[in-house]
LOLOTOR-847732 format. One record per residue: x, y, z of N, C-alpha, C, O in turn. Coordinates in steps of 0.02 Angstrom, whole numbers, plus 50000, padded with zeros to 5 digits. Layout:
N
XYZXYZXYZXYZ ...
END
This chain:
116
500424994150000500005000050000500445006250000500925006750038 500285011049957500655017249953500305022549995499705023649989 500695025850038500415031350078500635037950048501215038850028 500165042550045500285049050013500075054650061499545054150093 500485059750067500325065350110500425071850072500975073450050 499885075650064499915082050029500035087750078499885087350137 500325093150051500415099350089500485105050040500565104049980 500465111150067500575117050025499965121150010500015126449980 499385118650029498775122450017498745128650061499145129450107 498265132950046498185138950086497735143950052497395142350003 497745150050077497345155450050497795159950007498325161950030 497575161349947497965165549902497495170049862496925168149850 497715175849843497305180349802497325178149729497795174949707 496805179849694496775178449623497385181349588497595186949602 497675177349543498285179349509498915176949542499455177249514 498845174449603499425172049640499625164949622499345161849577 500115162349659500385155749646500435151649711500495154349765 500395145149703500515140449757500865134349728500785132749669 501255131049770501555124649750501325119349800501455119849860 500995114249775500775108649816501295103149814501625102049762 501375099649869501835094049874501465087749894500965088049930 501705082249870501415075649888502015071049902502395069349857 502075069149965502615064649985502355057549988501855056150021 502685053049953502485046049949502925041749995503485043550012 502655035950014503005031450059503515027150022503885023250053 503535027849955504025024249916504235028549857503945033849845 504725026249820504965030149763504405031149712504095026349689 504285037449695503765038849646503975036849576503555036349531 504615035849565504845033749499504695026449486504765024049429 504505022749538504305015749529503555014949518503315009449506 503185020449522502465020249515502265021249442502575025149406 501745017849420501535018249350501305025249332501465027849278 500925028249377500665034849363500475038349428500295035049477 500505044849427500265048949482499855054649454499895056349395 499445057549497499015062849473498795067349530498815065449589 498595073349512498265077949557497545078549534497395079549475 497105077949582496385079049572496165084649618496525086749664 495565087149605495285092049650494535091049656494205088449611 494265093249712493555092749723493305099149756493495100749812 492895102749719492595108849745491945107149781491655101849768 491715111449825491095110049861490515108749814490385112749769 490165103249825489585101549785489745098749716489285097749676 490385097649702490575095049637490935088449643491175086649697 490985084949587491345078649586492095079849585492335085149562 492475074949608493195075349604493395074949530493125070849492 493855079249509494065079549440494815079349433495185081649477 495045076449378495755076049364496015082949345495735086249301 496555084949377496875091349362497495090149318497575093349266 497925085649339498535084249302498785077349319498705074949375 499085074049270499355067449281500045066749250500235070349204 500425061949277501085060549251501195053049253501035049749302 501465050349199501605043249195502335041849210502745046449214 502495035549220503175033749240503695036149190504255037749210 503525036449127503985038649076504075046149073504515048749039 503645049749110503715056949114503185060749074503145066949080 502785057349035502275060948997501745063749044501575060649095 501485069549026501005072949069500365074549031500355074848969 499825075549068499205077849038498855082449088498945081849148 498475087149061498145092249103497415093149083497225092149025 497025095149131496345097249116496375103749076496835107749085 495895104649032495895110748990495875117049033496155122149014 495545116549090495455122449132496095124849166496135130449190 496615120549167497235122449201497835122449153498375124549172 497735120149092498275119849042498615126649036498275131749026 499275126649041499645132949034499725136749100500125141349103 499355134849151499415138149216499715133549269500075135849313 499575127149265499805122349314500345117849282500335116449222 500815115549325501325110949302501415105449354501525106749413 501375099249331501505093549374502215091149360502425090549303 502585089849414503265087349404503495083449464503255084349520 503975079149452504265075049505504895078449530505325080449491 504955078949595505535082049625506045076849645506345073549602 506135076049709506605070849731506265064049727505705063449701 506575058949752506365052049741505665050549765505355045949739 505405054349814504745052549839504265058349842503775058149879 504395063749804503955069549807503715071649738504105072549691 503055072449734502715074949674502485082049689502275083449745 502515086449639502315093349648501775095349598501695092249545 501415100549617500965103849571501075111349579500885114349630 501385114349530501495121549530500885124849499500705123349442 500575129349536499955132549513500065140049508500195143349559 500025142649448500115149849436499465152849410499015149349388 499425159449413498845163149388498205160149415497735158749377 498185159149479497605155849510496975160049504496995166249505 496415156549498495765159649491495305157349547495415151949576 494805161149563494335158949616494035152049602493905148249649 493935150449539493655143849522494145138049532493955132249524 494765139649550495245134449568495175132249641495495127549663 494755135749677494635134049747494365126949754493855125249724 494705122849793494505115749801494985112349850495485115249870 494795106349869495275101949903495645098149849495345094949805 496305098449852496725095149803497005088649832497275088449888 496935083249793497145076649813497695074049768497675075049707 498165070649797498675067049761498465059649758498195057049806 498605056449702498425049449695498925045749652499295048749614 498915039149658499335035049616498945028849595498525026349632 499105026349536498755020449510499055018249444499615020049427 498665014249407498905011649343498955017049290499355016549243 498555022149296498565027749250498295033849288497995033049341 498385039849260498105045749295497345045349305497075048449351 497005041649262496285041049267496055035049308495455034049319 496525031049331496375024949369496785024949433497335022049434 496525028049485496895029049546496705023849599496115022549610 497215020849630497095015749681497195018449752496875016149799 497645023249759497815025949824497775033549824497985036749776 497485036249877497385043449883497705046149947497765042549997 497905052449944498085056050005497455058950036496905057850011 497545062650090496975065550126496775072450100496245075050119 497175075250057496995081650026497265087650062497425087450121 497315093150024497515099650051497075105050019496955104949959 496835109650061496355114550038496695120550007497155123450036 496465122349948496685128449914496095133149908495565131249881 496175139249932495645144249927495925150349892496425153249913 495595152249837495805157949798495285163449805494705162549787 495485169049833495025174649843495035179349784495555180249751 494465182449771494415187049714494595194149734494585198649692 
END
């Protein structure tokens, strides 16, 4: 079982930036895929960005060009979020699984609030 712990959320003004971190209990380079999801109040959890073991990435249309998913050290995944908008407000979750769209393990989430 892979354990994931997110951090880095907080309150930021529109136009600002945040970097989220996800620390895994094992090397993230040995995992097939990792992803960041988010869930806003009253909405379903949605895929924000994913990365596969080979390094290929994919993004939701709503964050393309503003967010970047990348692997840092051996057990940390990041999500760099720039030009934040109020509609980016959500709990952000890190996950891992067979693909970015097929997640088996989740972290507990970190709250991002963007004020207008």
